[in-house]
Each structure stands twice: as structure tokens, then as C-alpha cells.
N, C-alpha and C positions, 0 to 999 in steps of 0.2 A: 504493500500500500504506500502511496506517495505521501511524503510529509508536506508541510505547507510551502517550504522553500522550493522543493522540487516541482510542486504544482504550479507555482508562480513562474518558474523558469519554462516549464512546458507550455504554459499559457502564452508566454512571450514569444516562444518559438513558433507556436501555431498561428499567433497573430501576425508574425512576420511573413509566414508562408502565404497567408490569405490576403495579405496587403499588396494590391496590384502595383502600387507606386514604388515598391522596393526594387523592382526590376527596371532598370533604366536602359534606354536605347543606346547603342554605341555612338550615335550622332550626338546625343546629349553628353555622354561621357567625354567625348573628344572636345565638344564645345566648352564644357567646364574646364578641361585641362588647358584649352587655348588661352583662357584668361590669365592663368598663372604662367603659361609659356610666354605670353606677351610681356609680363612683368619681369620674368627672369632673363629673357634675352637682353634686356636693358640693364637690370640690376647686377647680373653677374659680369657683364661686360664692363660696367663701372667698377665693380669690385676687383676684377682682374687687371684692368689697364689704367685706371685713373691715377693711381699712385705713380706708375711708370710714366704716364703722360705728363703729370705735374713735374716730376724730377728730371726726366731725360729729354722731354720735348719742351716743357715750359721753363726749365731751368730753375725751379723752386727748390730751396734747400730742404732736405728730409725733415729737419726739425720744424720748419714752418708748416709742412704738409701734415706732420703728426698732430700739431695743434689744431689745424684746420679740420682734420678727420674727427678728432675727439669732440671738439666743440659742436661742429655741424651735425655729426651723426647722433650725438646725444640729444641735441635739440630736435632732430628729426624723429628720434625714438619717442620723445615726449609727446609728439603729435599723435602717436598711435592711440593712447587711451582717449584723447580728445576725439579722434575720428571714431573710435568705438562707441562713445556716447552719442555722437551725431548719427551713426548708423542705427543705433537702437531707437532713435527718435524719427528715423526716416520712414515714410509711408507713401508709396506711389502705386499707380495701377500696374507697374511692372514688378512690384515687390519692394523689399528694403535694400537688398545688396546689389541686385542685378543692374539697376539704372546707372550705377557708378562706372560700369564697364563702358557705357556710352559717354557719360559726362566727362570722364577723366582722360579718355584716350588721346585727345589733341594736346592738352597742356603737358601730359606725361611725355609725349613725343618731343614737344618743343623744348622743354628744359633739358632733355637728354642731349639734344644738339648743342644747346648753349653751353653746357658743361664742358664740351670738347671743342669750344671755340675760344681762340686767344684774341682778346680785344685790343691788345697792344696799348695799354693805358699806363705803362710804366710799372715798376715793381709794386708800389703801394696800391695803385689802381687795379692791377691784375689780381692782387690778393683779395681786395674788397669785392671785385667781380666774382671771384671763385666762391667766396662766402655766400653771396646773394644767390647765384645760380644753383649752388649745391643745396642750400636751404630749400629753395623752391622745388628742386627735383625731389628732395626728401619728403616734402609735403605731399607731392603727387604720388610718391611711393606709398605713403600711408593711405591715401585715398583710393589706391588701386588694390593693394594687398589685403587690407582689412575686409572689404566686401567679398573679394574672391575666396578668402579662407573661410568666411562665415557661411558661404554657400553650401559647404559640405553637409552641415546639419539642417539646411533648409530644403535640400533636394530629397534626402532619404534618411530614415531613422534605423535602417537595418545595418547591423555591424559589418557583415560580410560585404554587403553592397557598398558600404562606405570604404571598405578596404580596396575593393575593385575600383571604385571611383577615384580614390586618392592615388592608387597605383597607376591608373591610366593617366591621371593628371601628372604624376611624377615622371612617367615615361616621356610625355610631351615636354615636360620641364627640362629633362636631361637631354632630349633631342635639341631643344632650344639652346641650352647652355653649351652643348657640344658644338653646334653650328656657330653660335655667337663667339665663343672664345677661340675655337680653333681657326675660324675663318677671319678673325680680326686682323692678325698680322699679315696674312696674304692680301687681304683687302686694302689695308693701309699702304702696303708696298705697291700693289697693282694700281691703285688710284693716285697715290701721292708720290710714288717713286722715292726720291731722296727727301722730299718735302713731307715729313711725318706729320707736321701740323695740319696740313690740308688733308692728308690721308685719313687721320683720325676723325676729323670733322665730317668728312663725307661718309666714313664708315658708320659714325653715329647717326647720320641722316638715314642711311639704309636701314639700320636697326629700328629707328624711330618709325619709319613708314610701315615696316613689318609688324611692329607692335600695335599700330592703329588697326590694321587689317585683322589681326588675331583678336583684339578686343571686341570689334564689331561682330565677328563670327561668334564669339562667346555670348555676347548679348542676345543675339537672335536665336540661339539654339538651346539655352538653358531655361529652366522654369523653377520657380520657388513653390514648393508644394507643402512643406512641413511648416505650419505656422504655430507658434506657441499659443497655448490657451490664454484667453483674456483673464488675467489675474490683476490683483491690485498693483497700481503703479507705485514705485518706490523712488525716493530721492537719490541724489548722486552718492551721498555718504553710504546709504544702504547698498546701493548697486556695487560700489567699489569694495564693500566688505565681502562680497562674493569671492573676491580673489584671495583674501586672507584665510577664509574658511574652506578653501578648495585644496585639500591635500594632494589629490592626484595632479592637479594643474601645477602646483608649486614644485612638485618633484619633476614633472615633465619639463617645465621651463628651465629648471636648474640644470637638468641633464642636457637640454638643448642648447643652453648658453655655452656650456663647455664645448659641445660639438661645434657650434657656430664659430667660436673663437679659433679653434684648431683648424677647421676646414678653411676659413677665410684667410688665415695666416699663410697656409699652403697655397691657396688660390692666388693671392695677391703677389706672391714672390716667385711663382713658377717661371714667369718670364725672365726674371733676374737669374734664376738658376741655370736655365739653358743658354742665356746670353753670356754670362760671365764665368760660371763654373764649368759648364760643358763646352763653351765656345762654339755652340751651334744653335743660333737663335731660331733657325728654321724648324728645329725640333719641338718648338713650342706647339706647333700644329699637331704633330704626332703624339706628343705628351698629353695634350688635352683630348685628342680623339680617343686615346686608349683609356684615360682616366674616366671621362664621362661616357664613353662607349661601354665600358665595363659597368658603370652605374646604370646605364640603360638596360643592359642585359640582366643585371641583378633584379631590377624592378619587375621583370617578367615572371620571376619565381616567388616574389614576396607574397602575393595572395595565397598561393598553394601552401607555402611553409607556415604563414601566419595562421591559416585556417587549421592546420594540423597541430602546430605546437604552441600557438598563441603569439601575439605580437611582441610582448615583453621578452619572451625567450629568444625569439628571432633576433631582436635588437642586441641582446647581450652576447649571444653566441657569435653572430656575424662580426660585430665590432671588436670582440676579443681576438678573433682570427685576423682581423685587419691590422692589429698591432704588429704582426710579423713583418708586414710590408714597410712600416715606418722604421723598424729596427734595421731591416735589410738595406733600405736606402741610406740610412745614416752611415753604414760601413761599406758602401759601394763606391768604387773609384769613379771619378768623373769621366774616365775613358771607357768605362764599361756601359756603353750606350744601350745595348740590348737589355742588360740587367736593370738599368734605371727604368726603362720603359715597362719592363715586366712588373717591377714593384709598383709603378703607377697604376697598372691595370688591376693588380691585386687590391691595392688601396681603394680604388674606385668601386670595385665590386662588393667588397665586404663592409665598407663604411656606409654605403648608401641606405640600408634599412634604418639607421638611426634617424635620418632625415625624413624619409618617406613615411614611416609609421608614426613618427611624432606628430606630423601634420594631420594625420588621420585620427589620432587619439585625442587631439585637442577638442574635436567635436563631441567626444564622449564626456570630456570635462565640462562642457557647456551643459549637457544633460545632468551631470552630477551636481552642478551648482544649483540647478532648479530643484532637483530632488532633495538636496540637503538644506537649502535655505528658503525655497519658495520663490526665489528670484531668478528669472531667466534673462540673462544679459549677454547675448551672443557677441555683440560688438566689443564689450569690455573684456570678456574672456579671451576672444580671438586677438584683441589688440595687445594683450600681454605677451602672447606668443610672438607677434610681429615685433613688439618692442624688444623682446629678448633677442630676436634675430638681428635687428639693427644695432642693438647694444653690442652683440658679438662681433658684428662687422666693424663697429666703431673701435672697439678695443683691439681687434685684430689689426686693423689698418694703422692705428696709432702705435701699437707695439712694434709692427714691422718697420715703420718709418723711424722710430726711436732707436730700435736695434741696429738698423742700417747706419744711422748717424753715429752711434756710439762705436760701432765697428770700423768707422772711417771710410764709409762708402763714398765714392766720388763718381758721379754720372759720366758715362761715355769715356771711361779711363780704365787702365789696368788696375785690378783690385788687389788689395793686400791680402795676406793669408787670413787675417782676422775677419776681413769683410767677406771673403769666400766661405769661411767657416760659419759665419752668421747666416748667410744665405742658405747654406746646406742645412743648418739646424732648423731654419724656418720651413723647410720642405720635408723634414723627417722627424727629428727628435721632439721639437716643440709641439707640432700638431699631434704627434703620438701620445704625448703626456695628456693633452686635453681630451683626446678620444678615450683614453683610459679613465679619466675622471668622469666623463659622461656615462660610461658603462657602470661604474661604481654607484653613481647616483640613481640611474634608472632601475637598479635592483630594488629600490624602495618604493617603486610605483605600485599602488595598492589595488587599482581597478582592473579586475579580471573580466573576461567575456561573460562568465556566469553571473558575476555580480552586476554587470551592466544589464543583462536580460531581466534580472529581478527588479532592477531599478526602473526600467521602462514600464514594467507592469504596475509598479507603485505610482509612477507618474500618471499613467492612464486613469488609475482609480482615484488618486488624490494628489495632485501636483504640489510639490514642495514640502510634503509632510511625510517623513519616513517613520 
């Protein structure tokens, strides 16, 4: 005979099976992923090349860039909770999150181009210009990514469908990142030749146009179906308290912060590694192809493995295996090109689930917040994840620039041993340490699939009261 908990779980499973909206068409899955693909084509291009553009093309000292990145990106990250609150208050005939794909597409593209445009206003004028354009780009980052991330919980409430949806999205994201980063250097060279300034500007233009097209495709193909029940409205203080009382979310974002720092340190310094350590800048293309190509392949297996062993276990096991690649790269000679590329492939394949599954699990944390506190605040909860991502990018970019400055890095010159070691460490040892920290933290994530099914049943019966 079934006990009460088993009956609730069975009821949740049967409800999911009978719910016609839990099975999405592939057009909608691809449409949903296109919105995040549009964002990441630009976001990861900026992460990978803006530091290099400022130091080696713009001639800005790494210490100045470090301050710029830290100040601007922290300000940018602060915009996320604000955008979350705005999103929660948005109501249109197209839904709450979906209209932003339409509204933000043009300014998002415009500020991307401006960030890779040198106004030639002198040293002080250029720095002021960089702050202004980067802040504006960061604001549109928030206006793009918060709505896109909140769509997961608005499209379906089925755990496995959310995993398929998020995995499809991440496959498109990694295709976008792969094309964006690997094609950047060839595009800059093909368009600008020796004039890297013009090459980067036109490359940014190409990516900006592609982002507009993808955003519009996403807007016209996705639908918001899951609407929260009408419950009592709460003030900002109560809404923000949802974050403090949400243990699964706090564990998830802490783990994700460690991942984001390590991942973006590696991403932003890979071009330096192949340029100055390996002395084959053209290998940036193959390095990124293998790294993100492996991530793309890995995403194909994530739904199968997570359904069989659970998302938390897949994250822990795969990320632990990935540590081998960081150790291997740390002790690999700069002349061993094949081995370097092999370690990049292994790293991309096994590190990926930390990112993919985290973005899917945050939707569960939204439901947990409603179940635990009676307050459903999709925008605020999602914004914390986005805030964490941008904080990780900010800390990674500033750390990289400061480390380069301390090590004596000089742009477009023969590097010292200290500088070469710093670049190597930021591609191997340092990100490996942060990935290890991410694994240790995610071990404490408490929300299992069975618990989630029970939670959904409770929400259907009595929202916000367990």
C-alpha cells in the first residue's frame, strides 16, 4: 500500500503525463534556444575578445581595463535584480518575458557595435566612452537574459521536458559560442587585414545583425503557457526575502559563481595563450572549435544521463572528471600542440553539465520559492542567477587583467617567463581550482527530482503552504 508521500509523487507523475503542454514542438524548443543563442553570440564574444581589444588594439593598460571591468560589470550585475522586479510587474498580450525579445533586440545590437568602436577622443575621452558604452551594453544584457531565462518555467512545469528544453537551448548556445568565438579572429583578419580596429568593429556588426534575427525568431515561435496562480501581491522587501529563504537557489548560485569565474578566466585568456605561449594565434580557431564543439556534443547526452542518474550526480561526476584536463594542460609543453588541443576538448566536454543543468535547475528554485514562502517571483529569482553570472564575468575579467599587469605583460611584445606562466595558469591551474570549488558546493544542493514532484503536487493543492 502506498504511503502519503508516494501517493503524492505518483499523482504528480500522472498529472505530468496527462498534461498536453508538457510536450513541446521542436520548433518551439529551437525558438526558445534562439533567444539565448542571440545573447551568447554577443556576450561570449565580448567576454573572449574585449579584454584583448582594449589592451592590444586600443592600447589601454591592463590595470585600467581591470578597473573598468570590475566597476562596469558590477554595476551591470546590479541591474539584474532591478530588471527582475520590472519583469515581475510586466503584463502584455504577449506575456511577461516574451515581449523583451522584440523590444531589446535593436539596442542590444547597437551597443555591441559601439563597444568595439574606437572614437579616437584621446586617452581620457576613450576611457569615458568605454565606460558609457559598456554600461549601456550591460543594461541591455540584463534586459535580454532575465526574460529569456525566466521563460523556462513559463513554457512547461515538467522536469524532464525542462531538461530537454534547457539542453536544446544549450546546444544552440554552444553552437553560437562556437561560431562566435572561433570565427572572430578569421573574420577580423579577413575584413580588416592589418587594421584590427576596423576588423573588430565590422565583426561586431555581423554578430549584432545575427542577434537581431535570432531574437525575432524566438519571439515569434515561443509561447508562455504556465502562469502563476493569482495570489496576494507582496512588497519589494517580501519579494526579495524569497532569495534568503531559498536554500536550493543559494547553493546553486554559489556553485555557479565558482564555475563562472573559472570558465571566464579561461575564456578571456585563451587568445593570449595561443598568441604568446604557443606562438600560433591561428590556433585560437581550432582551440575554440574543439572546446565548444566538445561542449556541444556533451549536451546531446545530458538529458539521457540526467534522467537516469539525476542532474546533481551528473554535474558532480562530469566536473570531477574535467579536473584531469586542467591538470594535464598545466604540465603540457607549449610545443605539444596536439596534446593542448586534446585537453581543451576534454575540458569542454566534461565541464559543460555544470552550466547546462544549473540553468535548468534555477526554474525549479522558482517553484521552490513559491512552495516555501507563498511568493512566486520568477524575475527576482532568475535575476540572481544572471547577477551571479555577470559577477563571475566581472571578477574573472578583473582578475585576468590584474594578473597580467602584475606578471609584467606588455601588449604586442615578447613576454617574460613570469607573464607566460601567468597566462598558462589562467588557462589551466586557476580555472581548475574554481571548477573544483563548484563541485564541492553543488554537493549540498538539496532539491531532488522526487522532492520536486511532491512539491508540485503541494503547489497545485495549496500554493505557498507546505
